[in-house]
C-alpha positions in Angstrom: 20.2 -17.5 -39.2 19.0 -21.0 -39.1 21.6 -22.0 -36.4 20.6 -18.8 -34.4 16.9 -20.0 -34.4 17.9 -23.5 -33.4 20.0 -22.2 -30.5 17.1 -19.8 -29.3 14.6 -22.9 -29.6 17.1 -25.0 -27.7 17.3 -22.5 -24.9 13.6 -22.0 -24.7 13.1 -25.8 -24.5 15.7 -26.0 -21.7 14.0 -23.3 -19.8 10.7 -25.0 -20.0 12.2 -28.3 -19.0 14.1 -26.6 -16.0 10.6 -25.2 -14.8 8.9 -28.5 -14.7 8.5 -30.1 -11.1 11.5 -32.0 -10.1 11.2 -35.8 -9.7 12.9 -37.9 -6.9 15.5 -40.3 -8.1 15.3 -44.0 -7.3 19.0 -44.3 -7.4 19.4 -46.1 -4.2 18.6 -49.9 -4.3 19.1 -52.9 -2.1 22.8 -53.8 -2.2 24.3 -57.3 -3.1 24.8 -57.9 0.7 21.1 -57.0 1.4 19.9 -59.2 -1.5 21.9 -62.2 -0.1 20.5 -61.8 3.4 16.9 -61.9 2.0 17.6 -64.9 -0.2 19.3 -66.6 2.7 16.3 -66.4 5.0 13.5 -66.7 2.4 14.9 -69.7 0.8 14.5 -70.6 -2.8 11.4 -72.6 -4.1 10.9 -73.0 -7.7 7.3 -73.9 -7.6 4.6 -72.2 -5.3 4.6 -73.6 -1.9 2.7 -72.6 1.3 4.9 -70.6 3.9 4.4 -71.1 7.7 1.1 -69.3 7.7 -0.3 -71.0 4.7 0.2 -68.2 1.9 1.4 -69.4 -1.4 5.0 -68.3 -2.1 7.6 -69.0 -4.9 11.2 -68.1 -5.3 12.5 -65.9 -2.5 9.3 -65.3 -0.6 7.3 -63.9 -3.6 3.6 -63.9 -2.8 0.5 -62.8 -5.0 0.9 -59.3 -3.3 4.0 -58.9 -5.5 2.3 -60.1 -8.6 1.0 -63.3 -10.3 2.8 -66.3 -9.2 4.5 -68.5 -12.0 3.8 -72.3 -11.9 7.5 -72.7 -12.2 10.7 -70.4 -12.3 14.4 -70.8 -12.7 16.8 -69.5 -10.1 17.8 -66.7 -12.5 14.1 -65.7 -12.9 13.7 -65.8 -9.1 16.6 -63.3 -8.8 15.0 -61.0 -11.2 11.6 -61.3 -9.5 13.0 -60.5 -6.1 14.7 -57.4 -7.3 11.6 -56.1 -9.2 9.4 -56.8 -6.1 11.7 -55.0 -3.9 12.0 -52.0 -6.3 8.2 -51.6 -6.7 6.8 -52.6 -3.3 9.5 -52.0 -0.6 12.5 -49.8 -1.5 10.2 -46.6 -2.2 8.9 -46.8 1.4 12.3 -47.2 2.9 13.6 -44.4 0.9 11.0 -42.2 2.1 12.4 -42.8 5.7 15.7 -41.1 4.6 14.1 -38.2 2.6 14.0 -34.7 3.7 10.8 -35.2 5.7 11.4 -38.9 6.8 11.9 -40.0 10.3 15.6 -41.0 9.6 16.5 -38.0 7.4 20.4 -37.6 7.5 21.0 -40.9 8.8 21.3 -43.0 5.7 23.7 -45.7 5.1 23.5 -48.8 2.7 23.5 -51.2 5.8 20.4 -49.5 7.4 18.6 -49.3 4.1 19.2 -53.0 3.4 18.1 -54.1 6.8 14.9 -52.2 6.6 14.1 -53.5 3.2 14.5 -57.0 4.4 12.3 -56.4 7.3 9.6 -54.7 5.2 9.8 -57.5 2.7 9.3 -60.0 5.4 6.7 -58.4 7.6 5.1 -55.8 5.4 5.9 -52.1 4.8 3.3 -51.0 7.3 5.8 -52.1 10.2 8.2 -49.2 9.1 6.1 -46.4 10.8 5.7 -48.2 14.0 9.4 -49.3 14.3 11.0 -46.0 13.1 9.4 -43.3 15.1 12.6 -42.3 16.9 16.1 -41.4 15.9 17.7 -43.6 18.4 19.2 -46.3 16.3 19.9 -48.7 19.1 16.3 -48.4 20.3 15.0 -49.2 16.8 17.3 -52.2 16.7 15.9 -53.4 20.1 12.4 -53.1 19.0 13.3 -54.9 15.8 13.7 -58.2 17.6 10.0 -58.2 18.7 9.0 -59.1 15.0 9.8 -62.7 15.4 6.3 -64.3 15.0 4.2 -65.8 12.3 0.5 -66.5 13.1 1.2 -65.7 16.6 3.9 -68.3 17.1 7.6 -67.5 17.6 9.7 -69.1 14.9 13.4 -69.7 15.2 14.1 -68.8 11.6 12.4 -65.4 12.4 14.4 -64.9 15.5 17.5 -65.5 13.6 16.7 -63.3 10.8 15.6 -60.4 13.1 19.0 -60.7 14.9 20.8 -60.6 11.6 18.8 -57.6 10.2 19.3 -55.6 13.5 23.0 -56.3 13.5 23.3 -55.2 9.9 21.2 -52.1 10.8 23.8 -51.2 13.6 26.9 -52.2 11.7 29.4 -49.5 10.6 30.2 -49.1 7.0 33.6 -49.8 5.6 36.0 -47.2 4.3 34.9 -47.5 0.7 31.3 -48.7 1.1 29.7 -45.2 0.4 31.7 -44.9 -2.9 30.9 -46.6 -6.1 33.6 -49.0 -7.5 34.6 -46.3 -10.0 35.0 -43.8 -7.2 37.1 -46.2 -5.0 39.2 -46.8 -7.9 40.2 -43.2 -8.5 41.0 -42.8 -4.7 43.2 -45.8 -4.5 44.7 -44.9 -7.8 45.6 -41.5 -6.7 46.9 -42.6 -3.2 49.3 -45.1 -4.9 50.9 -42.1 -6.6 51.7 -40.0 -3.6 55.2 -39.5 -3.0 56.3 -40.4 -6.5 58.4 -37.5 -8.0 58.4 -38.6 -11.7 56.9 -36.6 -14.5 54.7 -39.6 -15.4 53.2 -40.0 -11.8 52.5 -36.2 -12.0 50.7 -36.6 -15.3 48.7 -39.4 -14.0 47.6 -37.5 -10.8 46.6 -34.7 -13.1 44.4 -37.2 -15.1 42.9 -38.6 -12.0 42.0 -35.1 -10.7 40.2 -34.1 -13.9 38.3 -37.4 -13.7 37.3 -36.7 -10.2 36.2 -33.0 -11.0 34.4 -34.2 -13.9 32.4 -36.8 -12.1 31.7 -34.1 -9.3 30.4 -31.7 -11.8 28.2 -34.5 -13.5 26.5 -35.5 -10.3 26.1 -31.9 -9.3 24.1 -31.3 -12.4 21.9 -34.2 -11.6 21.4 -33.1 -8.0 20.3 -29.6 -9.3 18.0 -31.0 -11.8 16.2 -33.7 -9.5 16.5 -31.5 -6.4 16.0 -34.6 -4.1 17.8 -35.7 -1.1 19.3 -38.9 -2.4 21.0 -37.0 -5.3 22.4 -34.5 -2.8 23.8 -37.4 -0.5 25.6 -38.7 -3.8 27.0 -35.2 -4.4 28.2 -34.9 -0.9 30.1 -38.2 -1.6 31.7 -36.7 -4.5 32.7 -33.6 -2.7 34.3 -35.7 0.1 36.2 -37.4 -2.7 37.5 -34.1 -4.0 38.5 -32.8 -0.6 41.1 -35.7 -0.6 42.9 -33.9 -3.5 44.6 -31.1 -1.6 45.9 -33.6 1.0 47.0 -36.0 -1.5 48.8 -33.2 -3.6 50.4 -31.7 -0.5 51.9 -35.2 0.4 53.1 -35.9 -3.1 
């Protein structure tokens, strides 16, 4: 009897939880490539120094807008401060561009996300609405180059940065860049087994198939629970991964 009551209580709590408003995930962040681009152009200073327009900055372009400036920081602390500043003050605005009502809905890839975060961090998030009011990616990249001034003066460093960001924005993604390392490992492991007639290879293929299906089911639950565009994009990737299975099985 106690077990039945516990089960009923659990089901009731699950129903209440599922009825709550869904929250958007913050699962997409600036990649390591994007972080390196920002660090390269911002430069590292371990004590607060004035930037070209006289604003005090520390680490990789951190200003008082991002929080209190420490009198001194280590390189490791600077890396953490940069990621925290991006996560709070810049990445949410860029994610919104790719959301269901955003100007770039359906056009997400990591390169575009990274380039926009770098621009917003350097110039300010308000630039995004002026830059991205068209779905023509080449037109956006062309406008990008106009943001090369500080204090009304064209700076060579900003010219180089805008060109690097625009090039990243337009660059195609590689074969596995949309997959996590785990997903890429599953695909490559499966591909290496194609054409192997042994029983061991068949068992390994079956094991990889189970792993792929389990991952797809897990992310499907997350996508349904959070009901936001970024989760569904991730689910699309898993489904694309699963669609490889019949072709690989047929070729085996």
